N, C-alpha and C positions, 0 to 999 in steps of 0.2 A: 269224342265227346263233343263235336259243334266248336272246337277251337283250332282256329286256323294256322297255320306254318308260321308266317309273321308274327302273328298275336302270342304265339307261343315262345319265339324268340325274344318277343320285347319284353315279356315275361321272367323270363330266365336274366336278361340282360338288366333289369330295374334294380335301382337302389331300395333298400328297407326304406319304408315311411318312417318319418321322424317318430309317431308314437315304437314304433319295432327298435330303432337308435336307443329313444331312451331307457324302454327298458333293458336293453341289452348294457349301457351302461352304470342300470338300477344295479343287475343282476350282478356287477362284478364288487360293486359294496356290499352289498347281502352276503354274497361268499366272503369278501375279507370279514364282512361280521361277525359271520357265523363261525369261520375258522377261528376267530380270537375268543371265542367265547369254545370254543373246543367240541362244536355243534350244539352244545347245548339251550341254546335260543330258538324260540317256535317262532311263528310268524307277529304276536304279539310283541312279546321285547327285542325283534330283529326293530319294529315301527319306530318302538318308545327311541331307542338306543340310536337309529337313523336321524326323528326328529330332534335329540339331544347332539346334534352333530351337523342341524343345518338344514336338513333334508324334510320336504313336508310332501309325503305321499301318502295315499290313503291305506289304510292298512287291508283291506279287500285287497287292493295290489300287491302287495308285499307279500298278501298268503298265497297269491296266482301265483310268484315267481319263486318263493322259499317257502310254501306251507311242509310244516315238518311233523312228524308223529311220532314217540315214544312208545313204546310197553312200559306196564305199571307195575311192580310186584310189590306184595304185601304179606311182610313178615310174618310170624307166631312166634313170639318168646315169651308171653306171659301164662305162668303157670298160678294161677287164684285159688286150686285145691290148697288149702292149707287153712292153719289154726290160727294165724295169729289175726287182730284186729282187722277190722273195714275201717277206713275213715267215711264221713260222710259226705257227697258229692256238694261242695260249698259254692263251686264254681257256676255249676248250669244256673244259681237264682243271681248270682254275684253280675251288676253292670258291668262292661268292660274297662277295662283297667285305662285312666287316663294318664300314667306316669309309669318311667323305669320304675323296677321292683317292687312292685302291687301283686303281680299274677306269673307265678314261673309255672309254666307245664314238663313233664318230664317223660321220656320213656327207653325203650331197647328197640335195636333191631339187629342181624345177623348178616355176617357177608361171607361168604364163598370165598376158599383161598385151597391151592394144589394140598394141601398140609393140612387143612382143617377149618371149622369155622370159626371165624371172629367176630365180638359180641362186642357191641358198640353202643354205651346208652351218653343221649343226650337231654339237655336241660336249654329251655330255651326261654327267654322272655318275652311274655305276650303280646307286649304293649310295644315294643320295636322288632319283633318276628327275630332277634343277634341270639345266637347260640353260647351262649353263655359260662356253658360247663358240658366237658366230655370226658369217657373217656374207654379205653377198649382194654379187651381182656378175651381171654381162651376160654371163659367159662360164664354163665349167669349166675355165678355166684354173688353176694350182696357186695362185697367190697367195689366192683366194678362201679358200681352207683354211686357207693356212697363217694370213691373217687373224685367221681363229676360233679354230686351235690357242692364237694369239699371247693373247686376248681371256682366254681360260682360264686359259694361265701366270699372265695378269699379277691375273686377279681371286683363283687360288688358290695363290698360290708353292705349290704339291705337291712333297712327299717325294721322294728318289729311292725307287727301285723302282715307279713306277707302269705299270701297263701302260696302253698309248691301242691300242683294238681300232678295225678300220675292216673295208671292203672290201676288193678285189682291182683299186682305179681305180687309173688311172696317176698322179693327183692325190698319192694319199698313198702310193702307192712310189717320186715320185719322188725326185731325188736331195734337193732342197730342205726335202721334206719330212720325208726321212728326217732328215738334219742338225741343224732344228731340235729335232727327238726326242732325238737324241744328246746334244745340247749342254744340255739339260733332266733328264737322265737318266733318259728315257722307256722302256720299252720295247715297241719295234711287234710288233701282233698281228695277223694278216689272216685272214676269212673263209674256210673253204673253199668248193674252185665248186660254186654252185648251192645255194648254200644260207643263204639270206637268214635264216633263225630262227640265227643266230649270234646275228646281230647286233637279236636281236626285240624289245630294251627302245624299241631308237630308230627300227626299222621302225614300231614301232604307235605313236612320238609322232608321224613323218612322217604314218602315216595319221589320225592327230588333228588333225594340223596343217590336213590339207586338210580332213576334214569340217567342222572347228567353228571354220575362219576364211576361208583361200581359198572354201569352197562358199558360205558368205553371202555373202564379196563375189561370184560367180559372179551367186549370185540376184537379187543388188543392179543387173547389169549388167556387172561384172567389174570389173578394176583399168585407170586408162588408160595408168597409166606406172609403169617398174619403182620408181620411188620409192615412190609410192604403197604398191606392194603390199611394200617394204620397212618401209613407216612400218606398214603394216598387223603384218606379221611383229613389228617392236615392243614394238606395244601390247598383242599376244597373246601372247609367250612374258614378257617383261617386266614387264606389268602383272596378265595375267590366269594363262597356265599355271603362273609359279613361283611364284604370292602369292597367287591365290584359287580356284583349280579343285582339286577333291576327287579323289583320285588312289585308285584301286582297291589300287593294287599297296602303297599304303599304308594302307591300313583305312580309307579315305574321309578323310583327312586331307590338308591342303592343302601342299606343301612347304614352305610360310613354317613352319606348325606342327609339321611333322615336325623339319625344325635346328632349330626353336628348341629341340626335347623334347632333340636328341643333342647341344646346344654346353652 
């Protein structure tokens, strides 16, 4: 290969370059940050986390040293073939919210366990992206989404005029669900047929939850019971997602920091 023996031995004994040494130190920081967030952070959030702790590195460098990619999961829990009334889509023409409790969005997802499916209903405040209500159950019955709605109402006590946007699922169109909305002075809104992007923010949360929480459990052998999956959802949302995770839509602030600034 045109290399002298003395040249080879000199290369073998040469210390790593200053740039390589800096990369090695940065790699240690990245691994620690990545482990602290249980493997959930990719390059953009790792970059934001390190900047928050005084490190100044380019995002390209972070991606080169710690590029991550995870699979996505798309749940199918919507039964829109029913005789209940469908609310118009009031979300599409409305301007984005400028404060909490102007627009809530809700959806359902399912989680596999060793003894059957767990169904999780979630409600998000569209302004702050905070999960303000949730409930888990063993069936897709309306009772599950009602428990999530009542949790959100108890936590927020919203004023009149709030818009609640969902898909066209039978749970959200049911008489019981519409009655609770009406009693609270909440206007219902439903997505157009075949347009999950109408509820893009919550669809994004569901995908993130599956990637950052459920996928980690599956890699460790999966959930033994629905109770285990419920406890893991609680830990993810109430301890991590709402309080610790940095959100791209909020300029990489945590939800706790963002809501503190608006209050």
